C-alpha positions, 0 to 999 in steps of 0.5 A: 944256885939262885939266891932265895929262889930269885935268879941272879944275873950279871950283865956287862959289855966286854972287849976282846981282852975282857976290859969293862972300864977305863977312866971309870967309864965304859970304853965305848958308846954303843946305843944298841947295847945301852938299849939292850941293858935297859930292856933286860934290867927293867921289866913290866910288872903290875903296870909299872916298869921296874927292876933291881940292880946291884953295883959297886960304888965306882960303878954308881959314880960312873953313872953320875951318882944317880940311881937308874930310872925305873930300877932299885939300885943297891950300891955296895960301899965300904964307906959307912957314911956313903949314903949321906955323902951321896945324898941317898938317905930316904931315897926309895930307889937307892940303898947303900949296903956294905957287902955283897951278901947284904945286897943280895939278901935285901935285893932278893927280899925286895924282888920277892915282894915285887914279884921280880924273878931276876936281880941284876949285878951290873959291876964293876970288876970286884962285884962281878968277881964276888957275885960269880958264885951266886950267878945263874945267868950272864948276859955279855955284849962282846965288843970286837976291840982290844982296850990296851989301857983298860983299868977294869976287867970282867972275870974269866967265866967258870967252866960250868957256864955254857952259851945258851943264846947268841945274837948275830954280829952287829955293827954300831954306826957311830963307833963302827965297832962290831958286837954281839950279845951272848947269854951264858947259863950255869949248867945244872948240877949233874 
């Protein structure tokens, strides 16, 4: 069900109770997970490292309101003047769009021109939910903890996603949290 022949993939780190955010930031700091995120969302392409990510305004602001290095960011905001407010006018690495369809259409066009095969949806809760119907693959970091006072949660996976790959359980030395990487793939229509 890819978008204009470009794979749409979601990537998130979630707690046991599906929490992805607290106080508009990640509820933990796991270096290995951040490296995993960077590795997946960027790709060596014709001598340059690049990638395309789609996110909501709150996710963008949680990252310091700066586009991710070596990736083109599509930021979804209902605020018509958000590009001006965020200082993004004329920035070739960040585009403000006002709905998910525009983000996917423009990202797919850019991906095609740049020979990138994946568009990454990186959050938050509403964007993950809205993008699920277009999503081909999901990369989740399952963090073995419960966040009782979380504010943003990852949606339940639809039944047509199956586990395609799974890492061994790892442990972050600083936080002492256990985690594993799991790849979910949408089953082909039977």
